[in-house]
N, C-alpha and C positions, 0 to 999 in steps of 0.2 A: 505494499499499500505506500509506504514511504518513498517507495523508488518510483512509483506513477506519480505521486505529488510533484516528485522534483522534476520530473520529466516534463511535466506541462508548465513548470514557473516561467521557462522562457515565451510560451505561448501568451500567458497571461500578461506578460509583461508586455509584448508587442500589442496585445488587447488594448491594454490602458492607454499606450502610446497611440494608437489608433482615435482612439475616446478624445485624447487629450487634442489631436490634431483638428479633428472635426469640431471640439468646441471653438477651441480658439478660433479656427478658420471661420466657423460660421458667426462668431462674436464679431469678428473684423468685419464681415460681409454687411453687418447692419450698423457697427458703430463709427466705421471710416467716413461711408458717404453723408450719413447723418453729422459728424463733427464738421466736414466739410462744407454741408448745408448751413450749418450755423455759423460758419465762419463767412459765409456768402460767397464760397465759390462755385458752388453748384445749385440748381433748382430741384425742387420737389421732385421733378419727373426724372431728371435724373438719378437720383437716389433709389427710386422706384426701380428704374432699370439695372440699376448696379445691382440690387438685392436679388432682383430678378433672375441675373445672368450668373453671378458669382454663388449665391444661393444653391441654385441648381447645378453647379458645377462638382458641387460636396459628393455627389452620389458615385463619382468615381473611386471613391472610397471603400465603398459597401463590400464589393466580392473580395477584399482583402478582408474581411472580418472573418474570424472563428465563429463568433455567434451574430450573427447579423440581425436576430429579433431585437437586438438593443438598439442600433441606430433605427429599427422600423418604429420604434415606440417613439425614440425621439422626432422623428419626423412626423409622427401624430401629436406629440405634444407642440412643437412648430406649428402644425394646422391649426389646434386648439388657441393657440396665442394670436395668430390671426384675426381668427373667428371673433375672438375677446377684444382686439384691438378696434375699438369705437368711439363716438363720442359720450355712451352711458358708461365705459368702464372707469374703474376706481382706481386702476394702474396707471401710475403717470406715464411710464415709459411706453407703454402700449397706446394712451390717448397722444402722446406727443408722434409716434409712428404714423397715426390714423390721419393726423393733420397734416403732416410733411407729405407721405404720399399717397394719399387718399384723393381719387379723381372725383369728378363733379357728381356722377350717379351715385357714387360709394358715400358720398358725404350725405346724399339723402337718404339711402338705404340704413346708415348709420354703424356699417362695419366695412371691413376691407375684404369686399366679394372676390375679386381678382386674385390676390395673394392667397386668400384663404382657400380656393378652388384650384390654384397650383399646389400650395403645400399639401392639401388632401389628396391630390393625384398621386404625387410622390409616395406619399405614405400607402396609398391603396395599390400603386405599380408594386412596390417593392414587396408588399404584404402578398400579393396574388402569384408572384413567383417563388416565394418562399413557401406560401402553402403547396402549391403545385409543384415544387422541388425542380423549378426551374433555373438557367443560368442569370447571375444577376447582372449580365451585360444588357439585358432585354429591357431593364427599365431604367440603364444608362443611356441605351439609344433613344428610348422614348423621350427622356428629358431632353437628351443634348438637341433633338429634333424641333424639341419646343422652343428652347434658348437660342437657337443658332439659324435653324431653317426659318421658322416662324418670324422670327425678326429680321432677318434679312429681306425674306418675302415682304413683310410689312414696308421696309425702307424702300425697296426697290419699287414696289408697287406706287407708293405714294410720289415717289420722284418720277417715274417713267411710265406708269400706268395710264394707257388709253383707252384698252377697250375693257370696260368695267361691267359686272354682273351680281346677282345676287343680295343685291341690299334687301329687298322685301324678306329674304330668307333668313340672312345672317344679321340684319341692322345695321351693317356697314358695307360699303362695296369691296368687292373682291376684284383685282386685277388680273387679267391674263399673263403678264408677264411676272406678276407676282407669283401668282400659282405655279408656273413653271420654274421660277426660281426655288421656290419650297421644294418642286419636285427633284430637281437636280441635287439640290444641296443634302437633302434627305436620302437619297440614292448614295451620295459619297460618303456619310456619316456613316451609315450603315454598313456600307461594303468594308470601310476601315476598321470600324469597330468589331465586326465579327472576325475578320482576319486577324487581326491585333490581339483581342482579348485571351485567344486559346494560348498565343506565345507566352502572353504576360502570366497566364496561368501555370502552364507546365515549367518554365523556365526560373520564375520569380517566386513565386509562393502556394506551388503544389503540395508541400509538406503542411502548412499552417492555414490555407485559404479554405472557407468553407465551399466545399465542393458538392452541389445537388448531383442526384441521379442522371437527371437529364442534361448532362454536361454537355455545353454545345462548342464542338469543334469539327467544323464543315469542310470541304474542299471549296478552293477557289470558286470554282465554278457553281456548287450549289449557293455559296454565299453572294454570290452575283445574282443569282436568280431570287433568292429570297430579299437582298438588298432592292431589285427591280420591283418586285411585287410590294412589298413593303412601302416604298416611295410612293406609288401608286393610290394605295389604300390610304396612306397617312395625309397624302395629299387632298384626297376626296372627305377625308376626315376633318380636315381644317377649312375647305371651301364650304361645307353646309353647317360646320360648328356656329352657334350663333355669337358674336363678338363678345360678349359678356363671360361666355362659359367656354371659349376656346381652351383656356390655360387649364381646364381639366381635362376636355372632353379630347384634346389632342395626344397626351401622354398616355392617359388611360386606355384608349381607343389605339393608338400604335402598341402598347404593350400587349393587349389581348390578342390583335393581329398576329402580332409576331409570335405569341405562344403559339398559336394556331399554324403558323408557317413552319416551326421547326419540328 
Protein backbone atom coordinates (compact mmCIF):
# COMPACT_ATOMS: atom_id res chain seq x y z
CA UNK A 1 0.00 0.00 0.00
CA UNK A 2 2.80 2.41 0.95
CA UNK A 3 4.54 1.71 -2.35
CA UNK A 4 1.33 2.53 -4.22
CA UNK A 5 1.04 5.83 -2.39
CA UNK A 6 4.65 6.72 -3.13
CA UNK A 7 4.20 5.86 -6.79
CA UNK A 8 1.27 8.27 -7.24
CA UNK A 9 2.87 11.23 -5.46
CA UNK A 10 4.48 12.60 -8.68
CA UNK A 11 1.07 12.48 -10.43
CA UNK A 12 -0.61 14.27 -7.52
CA UNK A 13 2.06 16.97 -7.63
CA UNK A 14 1.57 17.35 -11.38
CA UNK A 15 -2.20 17.53 -10.95
CA UNK A 16 -1.89 20.23 -8.30
CA UNK A 17 0.55 22.09 -10.53
CA UNK A 18 -1.98 22.02 -13.40
CA UNK A 19 -4.74 23.23 -11.07
CA UNK A 20 -2.51 26.13 -10.07
CA UNK A 21 -1.78 27.01 -13.69
CA UNK A 22 -5.48 26.89 -14.56
CA UNK A 23 -6.47 29.05 -11.59
CA UNK A 24 -3.76 31.67 -12.18
CA UNK A 25 -4.42 31.76 -15.92
CA UNK A 26 -8.19 32.27 -15.54
CA UNK A 27 -7.66 34.87 -12.83
CA UNK A 28 -5.35 36.84 -15.13
CA UNK A 29 -7.79 36.43 -18.03
CA UNK A 30 -10.34 38.38 -16.00
CA UNK A 31 -8.12 40.67 -13.90
CA UNK A 32 -5.78 42.00 -16.61
CA UNK A 33 -8.41 43.44 -19.00
CA UNK A 34 -10.44 44.85 -16.09
CA UNK A 35 -7.29 46.54 -14.76
CA UNK A 36 -6.64 48.04 -18.22
CA UNK A 37 -10.27 49.17 -18.35
CA UNK A 38 -9.94 51.11 -15.11
CA UNK A 39 -6.72 52.63 -16.43
CA UNK A 40 -8.82 53.79 -19.43
CA UNK A 41 -6.60 51.89 -21.82
CA UNK A 42 -9.31 49.61 -23.24
CA UNK A 43 -13.10 49.62 -23.62
CA UNK A 44 -15.68 47.35 -22.05
CA UNK A 45 -16.09 45.68 -25.45
CA UNK A 46 -12.38 44.81 -25.46
CA UNK A 47 -12.65 43.39 -21.93
CA UNK A 48 -15.52 41.14 -23.02
CA UNK A 49 -13.69 39.86 -26.11
CA UNK A 50 -10.45 39.37 -24.18
CA UNK A 51 -12.13 37.24 -21.54
CA UNK A 52 -14.10 35.36 -24.21
CA UNK A 53 -10.94 34.39 -26.08
CA UNK A 54 -8.39 33.74 -23.34
CA UNK A 55 -10.74 32.02 -20.90
CA UNK A 56 -11.77 29.69 -23.72
CA UNK A 57 -8.16 28.84 -24.55
CA UNK A 58 -7.80 27.34 -21.07
CA UNK A 59 -9.56 24.16 -22.30
CA UNK A 60 -6.27 23.03 -23.88
CA UNK A 61 -5.15 22.05 -20.37
CA UNK A 62 -8.05 19.63 -19.80
CA UNK A 63 -6.57 16.60 -21.65
CA UNK A 64 -3.51 16.74 -19.39
CA UNK A 65 -5.46 16.20 -16.17
CA UNK A 66 -5.47 12.76 -14.60
CA UNK A 67 -8.84 13.55 -13.00
CA UNK A 68 -10.68 15.83 -15.47
CA UNK A 69 -13.88 15.86 -13.42
CA UNK A 70 -12.37 18.55 -11.19
CA UNK A 71 -11.84 21.14 -13.98
CA UNK A 72 -15.31 20.22 -15.30
CA UNK A 73 -16.78 21.16 -11.92
CA UNK A 74 -14.64 24.30 -12.00
CA UNK A 75 -16.13 25.26 -15.37
CA UNK A 76 -19.57 24.74 -13.86
CA UNK A 77 -18.67 27.13 -11.06
CA UNK A 78 -17.56 29.68 -13.64
CA UNK A 79 -20.91 29.32 -15.45
CA UNK A 80 -22.73 29.88 -12.15
CA UNK A 81 -20.71 33.03 -11.47
CA UNK A 82 -21.56 34.37 -14.94
CA UNK A 83 -25.23 33.75 -14.24
CA UNK A 84 -25.04 35.49 -10.87
CA UNK A 85 -23.20 38.48 -12.37
CA UNK A 86 -26.11 40.88 -12.73
CA UNK A 87 -27.67 44.06 -11.46
CA UNK A 88 -29.31 42.29 -8.50
CA UNK A 89 -26.21 40.51 -7.26
CA UNK A 90 -24.84 41.37 -3.84
CA UNK A 91 -21.30 40.35 -4.83
CA UNK A 92 -19.36 43.55 -5.67
CA UNK A 93 -16.89 41.93 -8.07
CA UNK A 94 -19.64 40.29 -10.13
CA UNK A 95 -21.68 43.49 -10.21
CA UNK A 96 -18.61 45.33 -11.51
CA UNK A 97 -18.03 42.71 -14.20
CA UNK A 98 -21.68 43.00 -15.25
CA UNK A 99 -21.43 46.76 -15.64
CA UNK A 100 -18.19 46.58 -17.61
CA UNK A 101 -18.91 43.84 -20.15
CA UNK A 102 -22.72 43.74 -20.22
CA UNK A 103 -24.25 44.50 -23.62
CA UNK A 104 -27.46 46.52 -24.03
CA UNK A 105 -29.72 43.46 -24.21
CA UNK A 106 -28.01 41.92 -21.16
CA UNK A 107 -28.39 45.13 -19.18
CA UNK A 108 -32.13 44.86 -19.83
CA UNK A 109 -32.20 41.16 -18.94
CA UNK A 110 -30.30 41.74 -15.75
CA UNK A 111 -27.58 39.13 -16.23
CA UNK A 112 -24.72 38.24 -18.60
CA UNK A 113 -26.60 35.99 -21.01
CA UNK A 114 -23.77 35.56 -23.52
CA UNK A 115 -20.94 34.79 -21.07
CA UNK A 116 -23.23 32.49 -19.09
CA UNK A 117 -24.24 30.57 -22.25
CA UNK A 118 -20.58 30.36 -23.28
CA UNK A 119 -19.36 29.08 -19.90
CA UNK A 120 -22.28 26.67 -19.63
CA UNK A 121 -21.55 25.26 -23.09
CA UNK A 122 -17.92 24.63 -22.08
CA UNK A 123 -19.02 22.77 -18.97
CA UNK A 124 -21.63 20.72 -20.84
CA UNK A 125 -19.22 19.87 -23.69
CA UNK A 126 -16.58 18.67 -21.23
CA UNK A 127 -19.16 16.70 -19.27
CA UNK A 128 -20.52 14.97 -22.38
CA UNK A 129 -17.14 13.64 -23.52
CA UNK A 130 -16.30 12.63 -19.95
CA UNK A 131 -19.54 10.71 -19.40
CA UNK A 132 -19.36 8.95 -22.79
CA UNK A 133 -15.60 8.40 -22.49
CA UNK A 134 -14.42 10.31 -25.55
CA UNK A 135 -11.17 12.18 -26.07
CA UNK A 136 -11.04 15.69 -24.63
CA UNK A 137 -9.69 16.97 -27.93
CA UNK A 138 -13.39 17.10 -28.96
CA UNK A 139 -14.40 20.03 -26.71
CA UNK A 140 -11.02 21.64 -27.38
CA UNK A 141 -11.89 21.67 -31.09
CA UNK A 142 -15.42 22.89 -30.39
CA UNK A 143 -14.27 25.80 -28.22
CA UNK A 144 -11.48 26.81 -30.61
CA UNK A 145 -13.99 26.90 -33.46
CA UNK A 146 -16.13 29.18 -31.31
CA UNK A 147 -13.37 31.58 -30.28
CA UNK A 148 -11.43 31.67 -33.58
CA UNK A 149 -13.72 30.71 -36.48
CA UNK A 150 -16.75 32.57 -35.14
CA UNK A 151 -14.70 35.67 -34.33
CA UNK A 152 -12.99 35.74 -37.74
CA UNK A 153 -16.33 35.16 -39.49
CA UNK A 154 -17.81 38.13 -37.64
CA UNK A 155 -14.86 40.42 -38.39
CA UNK A 156 -14.62 39.47 -42.08
CA UNK A 157 -18.40 39.52 -42.54
CA UNK A 158 -18.77 43.01 -41.07
CA UNK A 159 -15.85 44.35 -43.08
CA UNK A 160 -16.36 42.70 -46.47
CA UNK A 161 -19.82 41.14 -46.40
CA UNK A 162 -22.08 42.17 -49.25
CA UNK A 163 -24.47 39.24 -49.57
CA UNK A 164 -26.45 38.95 -46.33
CA UNK A 165 -29.21 36.60 -45.25
CA UNK A 166 -31.09 34.89 -42.35
CA UNK A 167 -31.75 38.06 -40.34
CA UNK A 168 -35.35 36.98 -39.63
CA UNK A 169 -34.13 33.58 -38.37
CA UNK A 170 -31.11 34.58 -36.28
CA UNK A 171 -31.85 38.17 -35.34
CA UNK A 172 -28.71 39.40 -37.10
CA UNK A 173 -27.37 39.38 -40.62
CA UNK A 174 -25.19 36.50 -41.76
CA UNK A 175 -22.89 37.20 -44.70
CA UNK A 176 -21.77 34.77 -47.39
CA UNK A 177 -18.10 35.64 -46.97
CA UNK A 178 -18.39 35.43 -43.20
CA UNK A 179 -19.87 31.94 -43.40
CA UNK A 180 -17.17 30.94 -45.90
CA UNK A 181 -14.53 32.18 -43.46
CA UNK A 182 -16.10 30.10 -40.71
CA UNK A 183 -16.15 27.02 -42.97
CA UNK A 184 -12.49 27.26 -44.00
CA UNK A 185 -11.06 28.14 -40.59
CA UNK A 186 -13.11 25.49 -38.77
CA UNK A 187 -11.80 22.87 -41.22
CA UNK A 188 -8.18 23.96 -40.73
CA UNK A 189 -8.52 24.06 -36.94
CA UNK A 190 -10.17 20.64 -36.78
CA UNK A 191 -7.69 18.96 -39.12
CA UNK A 192 -4.72 20.45 -37.26
CA UNK A 193 -5.96 19.54 -33.78
CA UNK A 194 -7.02 16.01 -34.77
CA UNK A 195 -3.53 15.30 -36.10
CA UNK A 196 -1.58 17.03 -33.33
CA UNK A 197 -3.44 15.79 -30.26
CA UNK A 198 -2.54 12.12 -30.77
CA UNK A 199 1.13 12.99 -30.99
CA UNK A 200 0.90 14.99 -27.76
CA UNK A 201 -0.91 12.20 -25.93
CA UNK A 202 1.54 9.51 -26.99
CA UNK A 203 4.87 11.34 -26.71
CA UNK A 204 4.21 13.73 -23.85
CA UNK A 205 1.70 12.43 -21.35
CA UNK A 206 0.64 8.88 -22.10
CA UNK A 207 1.74 7.75 -18.63
CA UNK A 208 -0.22 10.30 -16.62
CA UNK A 209 -2.97 11.85 -18.78
CA UNK A 210 -6.59 10.76 -18.65
CA UNK A 211 -6.88 8.34 -21.60
CA UNK A 212 -10.51 7.49 -22.49
CA UNK A 213 -11.56 4.20 -24.03
CA UNK A 214 -12.64 6.05 -27.17
CA UNK A 215 -9.13 7.37 -27.67
CA UNK A 216 -8.93 9.31 -30.90
CA UNK A 217 -5.98 8.51 -33.15
CA UNK A 218 -6.99 8.29 -36.81
CA UNK A 219 -5.13 8.37 -40.09
CA UNK A 220 -4.55 11.59 -41.97
CA UNK A 221 -7.28 10.72 -44.49
CA UNK A 222 -9.81 9.94 -41.77
CA UNK A 223 -9.00 13.19 -40.02
CA UNK A 224 -9.39 15.05 -43.31
CA UNK A 225 -12.87 13.62 -43.86
CA UNK A 226 -13.90 14.25 -40.25
CA UNK A 227 -12.64 17.84 -40.46
CA UNK A 228 -14.48 18.41 -43.76
CA UNK A 229 -17.78 17.07 -42.44
CA UNK A 230 -17.49 18.86 -39.12
CA UNK A 231 -16.71 22.19 -40.77
CA UNK A 232 -19.89 21.89 -42.87
CA UNK A 233 -22.10 20.97 -39.91
CA UNK A 234 -20.57 23.57 -37.57
CA UNK A 235 -21.01 26.27 -40.23
CA UNK A 236 -24.67 25.34 -40.59
CA UNK A 237 -25.09 25.46 -36.80
CA UNK A 238 -23.50 28.91 -36.69
CA UNK A 239 -25.58 30.16 -39.63
CA UNK A 240 -28.93 29.20 -38.09
CA UNK A 241 -28.14 29.92 -34.42
CA UNK A 242 -29.97 32.91 -32.90
CA UNK A 243 -27.39 35.63 -32.33
CA UNK A 244 -28.00 35.64 -28.57
CA UNK A 245 -27.40 31.90 -28.22
CA UNK A 246 -24.63 31.09 -30.71
CA UNK A 247 -22.11 31.10 -27.84
CA UNK A 248 -23.97 28.07 -26.49
CA UNK A 249 -25.21 26.31 -29.62
CA UNK A 250 -21.98 26.37 -31.64
CA UNK A 251 -19.71 24.68 -29.03
CA UNK A 252 -22.26 22.15 -27.80
CA UNK A 253 -23.53 21.41 -31.32
CA UNK A 254 -19.99 20.97 -32.63
CA UNK A 255 -19.13 18.67 -29.72
CA UNK A 256 -22.15 16.42 -30.38
CA UNK A 257 -21.51 16.28 -34.13
CA UNK A 258 -17.84 15.38 -33.62
CA UNK A 259 -18.76 12.65 -31.13
CA UNK A 260 -21.08 11.18 -33.78
CA UNK A 261 -18.47 11.39 -36.53
CA UNK A 262 -15.69 9.62 -34.61
